[in-house]
N, C-alpha and C positions, 0 to 999 in steps of 0.2 A: 653597818651603819657608821660606826665612828672613824673606819677609813674614807667613807664618804664626806664627813664633816673634816676630815683633816685636808679633805683637797681643796678646801676655801672656795669650792663652786657648788653654788646652792641649787643649781640644775642637776646635778650630780646626787645632792641630799634628797632632793624633791624625789628622784628615780629610784634611790633607795629605799625610800619610807613607801612609795606606791608598791613596790616590788618583793618587799619584806614578808618572809613567812608569817609573821604575827599576824597579819590580815586575811590568813587562809588561803587567799587568792590575790593576783593581782589586781590592783585597782585603776579603773580607766583612767587616760589621763583627759577624758571629759569630765568626769566626774571630780579629780584633785583640782583640776582647771577651774572648773567654776568656783571652787572654794577659794580660790586664788584671784579670781576676777578677771581669769585667763580663758580664751577659747583652747581647745586641741592643739590647732596647728601652734599658737604662742607658745603651749607648754613645751611641745618638742621642739620649738627651736632652744628655748631655754636650756632644755634636758640635755640640747645635743650640739649646741654652738660655744661660743665663749662665756667664761663664768659672767653673771650678772655684777655689776659694778655700782649700781647706783644703790644709795644706802637708803633712800626712802622704801624701796623695791626689797630691798633684804631685809628689812626690820618689818614689812610688811607680810610676807612670806614666811619668815619665821615666826611670826606672830601667830598666822594661820594653821602651820604646822604644830605649834606649841613646842618649840625647842628652846630648852633651857638655857637661859643667860650665859652659863657658865661654859656652854659646848660651843660656843660660838667664837669667831676671830673677828668681831665688831661689836660696838657697844648700842645697847638701844637705850631708849631714853628711861631713866629711873631706875638701869636696871644693867649696872656694869657687871663687867666680867668678874669671878670671883679668884682670888688669889690663891696659890696653892697651899695648902695646910702643911703642919710641921711634918705629918707622915706622908708627904707627897700627892696625897690625893686631893680633888677639887673638893673647897666647902661647896654645899650644893644648897640655896636656899628655897624654898618652898615658891614654887611659880603660882601665881595666881590665874584667877579665870581665863580663858581664852577664847574669844570672841571667832568663831565659827562663820565664815560668807556665808550669808541666806538664812543662817539660825540662830538659835538660843546660844547662849554662854553656857561652856562645860567646865569643869576642873580640867586642867591638862593632865594629871594624872589619871582620869576616867573617860579621857575622850578619845584614845588610840591617837593622841598626839605621839611627837617624833620622841618623847621623853619614855613613854612605853615602849616603844619599839627599841630604844637603846640599850633600857634597864631590863626589858623584860617584864610580862604581865605578872601581876601579882597573885598567889594562890587564891583561887576561887574568883577572881576577878571577869572572868566570861561568864559569870552567872548575872541573870537580871536581878534588879534589887527588889525589894518588900515594895510590892506595890497599894499596898493598903492605904498609902500616905498620898499627898500631893505630889512626891518629886519626882522627876524624871527618871527614867530607867539610868542604873549607873553606868552602863556602857550603851551609847548610841549606835556603835557597830556592832552588829549582829551577824556572825558568819561574814565580816567583811563588805556587808554591800548595802547597811540603810542607814549610814551615819545621820542624813537630815531626815530620812522617813519615820524614824523611831518616837524622835521629840513630838511628833505631828499629832500620833496616834492617840486615841484613848487609850488608859490604861488596861481598861477590860479587855481590847483587842491584841495586845501586845503577848500573852501566852500563844494564844489562837495562832498568829505569824510566824512565832518563833518556831513554833511546834511545826510548821509547814514548810520553813526554810530548813529542819533539820530533816524532815521524811515528808516530801510533798506528796508522794505517791500513797501516804497512808493518810496524810493530816489535809490537804489541801481540798478545800469545797466550796461550795459557791458563797458561803458567808467571808469565807478569806479574802475572795474575788472582788467581794463587794467593798471589804476593808479597803483594799488597796487603791479601788474605785474612787473612796471618796477622800484618799488623800491625793489624788489628781484633781477631784472636784476644789478642794479647800487651794488647790496653786491656782487654777483657773480663777477662782474668786479673788484671790490677793493680787494677783498679775496685776489688773489693771492699776491698784493703787501703788505697789509697791515696784513693780517694773522688773523685766526679765531676769536680772541679774541676780534677784532675792530669791526669785522661787525657783529657776533653774536648775539650782542642787538638788531639791525635792523632787524635782520632776525626774532628772538622772538617777536618783535612788530609785524611784517607782521603777523604771525601766531596767535598773539592774535587778531588781526582787523579780519583774517579769519574766525575763529571762533566764535566772536563776529555776523557778519554779517551775516554767515550761518544761523542762527537760525530763520529769519525771513524773508524768500526772496522769489521769485517764483519758482518753479523746475529749471527752463530754468537757469537764472541766477546762481541758487544753484550750479548746476554741472560745471558750467564756474569759479565761485568762488573755488569751491573744486580743481579742475584741479590746479589754483595756490598754493591753500594750499598745494598738495601732492607734487608739486617743491617745495612749500619753507619747508617742513617738510622733503623732501629727502635731502633739502640743508643742514637744520639743523643736521641731522644724520652725514653728511659728516663732518661739522665744529668741530661737537664732538668727531668724529673717529679724528679729525686732533690734536684736545687739549688732547686726548689718553683718552677720558671718553667714554669706550662702553657702560656703563649703560645708559648714555642719548641718544647717537646715537641709540642704540635699539628702544627705546621709539618712539625716533622721525620717524625711518623707519617704526614702527608698525605703526604710524599715519599717515602717507604717504601711506602706502597700503591700509588703510582703506579708505581713501578720495579717493584713486585713484579707488578704487573698485566702492566706489558710483558715482564716475565722470563717470564711463564706460571708464577710459582712461588705456585699455591694455598694451600699449605701457609702461606707468609709472609704473601699477604692474611687467612688467617683469624687467624694471629698479631698483626697488628697492630689487627684488630677486637676482639681478646679485649683487648690494651693499652688502645686506648681506651675499653673497657668499664671496664677499672680504673683511668682517668681519671675518668671517670663516678662510680665507687663515692666516690673521694676526693672529688670535691666534692659526692656525697649527690645525685646526679641518677640515682636508683634505677630509675626507668622506663626510662630511654635504657640505663643501664647493663646492664638485662636484655636487652633489643632486641638491644642489640649483642652481646650474649656468645651469643643464640640465633642470629644472622645469623653468627657465625664458626662456626657447625656446618652451616650448609646451605653456604656459599662453598667447603668444601672438605670433603666427606662422609670422605675417608681421609687425612689431616694426618699430620704426622710425631708422633712418639709425643711429645715433649714439648709441643708444642701440643693435642694430642686432651686429654692430662691438665690442661693448663692451662686448656683453654676447657672440660671439665667442671667442675674446680673453681669457674670462675668461674661457671658456671651454679647452683651449688650457693648461692654465696654472694649472688646474685640471689635465690634462692628464700627464703633466709633474711631476706634483708633486707625482702622482700616478706609477711613470717610466713608463710609457708609452714609444713605439717606439719613437724616434725623427720623423720620417716619417709621424705617426699619429698625431703629435704635429704639423707639419707644415703644413698639409692639413686644419688644422683648423686658423691657422694664415695667408694662403694663403686668405680662405674662407674670413677671417675679413677684410682682405687688398682690396679683391675684392669691398665686400658691401659697403667700404670705399670711392672706385675707382668709383663705381655706383652711389653712393649716392648725395643727395647735400648736400654740406658743404660750403657754399659760403659767403664771405664776399664783399659786393660791386661787385659781379659777379665774383669774383677770389676765387679760393679754398683755404680755411685757412691752411696757412702752420704750425699754432699753433696744428692744428688737424691732419695734419700729422703726426708732430712730437710727438704727443701724441699717436698715434697708434706704433710709432717703439718704444717708450720707453716702452711700456706696452709688447712688444715682447722681448724687450731685458730682462724684468724680466723672461719672461718665459724661454729664453734662459738659462738665469742662474739656474733655477729649473732643467730645461733639463742636465746639468752638462758641460754646454758650455759657460763657466765665460768669457774666452777670447774674443769671440763674441760678448757676450752681452757688455762686456768694450768697445768694438769700436764701437756700437752704442751710447751706452750713450755718448761717446767722441765725436762723429760726431754731435749729437744734441745739445749737450750742449755749443758746439765752435760755433752754430748760433746767440745764444743769443737771441733768441725767446722766453724763457719759461719767466714766472712771478717769482717773485722774491723766493717766496715760492716752486715752484716745481722746480726751479733752485737749490734750497737746497735739495730738498726731491730726486731727481733723482742722485745731485750728492754724495748723502750717499750711494745710490744702486752702483753708479758707484764704491766708495770706497770699498763696498761689494764685488764687483767682481773683483778688485784688488788685495783684500787681498786673494780671491780665487786662484787667479793666481800667487798667491807669490810674489808678489810685493809693500813689505810692507811700504817702504818708500814712495812710490806714492800712495797708499793707505791712509796713514795717512796724508800727505799734502792734498789730496781732501776732507779728512774727518774733518781737521779743519775749510776748507773754509764751508762745508755744515753746520757746527756746528755753526759757527758766524750767517749765515743766518738763522737757525732754531731758534735761540734764538731773531733773531731780530723778527720774524712773528709767534712765539710762537706755533712751528710746533713739537708737540710730537710726530707724526708718524716719522719725521726725527730722533729726539733724537733716539728713538725706535730702528731704521736701524740703526745708529750709534752706539748704544750698541751691536748690534750683530758685526760689525765691530771690536770693542774693544775686543771681544772674539775671534775673528778670528785671530788678530795680537798678540794673546797671546803667540804664540812660538817666536813672534820676540820683546819682552817685552824688552829686554835690550837695542834694537837700539831708537837713538834720537827721531826720527818720531812716533814711535808708542807710545811711553813714553811720548811725549807730548801729543798727543790725548788722551791718557789715563787720564792725570792729568787735561787736558780741560774738560773732562766730569765730573769729580770728581768735578770740581771747578762749 
């Protein structure tokens, strides 16, 4: 590790950190990259390419990894490098709390940071802290797989999970699977407000735990665990789509399909096909989009209600993109609404208004493709006015509303709505929203001389 630091190449340092025996196994690029705010391909290029030279990035990466200032070849703000002491050794000051990307603050000497990797763990440092108080576990990395997962867990769940990680065949049961599933549910709840970059580290930690636990368990428990794993992998695919990283999204969708097949969960298989159809729509692969949507209906004739609704709406969208008659498109939309109305979509015994809003918003996207942007704009406005969407979704569908307004020839209103959506997109790191707004800017090209469209274009460039 010291050799890597001596190379003055932080990419080599990150690689040495990921592969150090201290962790028990190699940490994946997806996980470490998410801490650094990077995708897997970006981290791979940093590790294997030219040495990063931008000081702000060097400081950020060293902060996240918890590298002591005295080991660096550059100065960090407020932490100048230490001079050698009289005996030739470096005088090392205590390093304060280091923020981990997407997680809480941990003391560097307890977080599995580079300071520990270089100096080695203290005696007994791999034990969990006393859980009688409210403090987080001393070590958020247990068996090298769950740096972001464990801080989010209830304290009474930690011993059970830790035991299962040590001996899955003996200790992994339905309660442990349910505990892992609850971490995923928390991520889904947080995603709409915090954005994908904040929740992705925890999701990747869940996936790492699933991968490790599934190796040596009883068949029945393995199917339960892989059901949670498929759900987690599908959600990771969605997060990478929102970050505009299609390569990583496809990887996790493929993993979700594999696990869903082994778990014999045909509904999740259909859902992954729908998501792949949506990705094909994003890249305007319209024939593939249509065939994937139709395949989803075949792979599971009786899917869960949410899957059935989304699959029917995706078929409607595919028909609209192929120029089919509006009557044919609306028959699919009506079937989707009927499936929603007949299904169970309850929160505390009441139908979820957010789910109803989602169904209406997807219908508005379809009307836009079908050549009825004014109708779509009205639906977007009505749903957004309720204020019931998450912050990220409000930004995304605000951008889609701006697109319909541009198509309706209302450039000033489109630009104003687009500027609001752009602010939300930047707060939540939503690449999908930014991509929609890029289309809005192009649609507003004929009105580029007007103040509103000009302001939106300049804001996008900024």
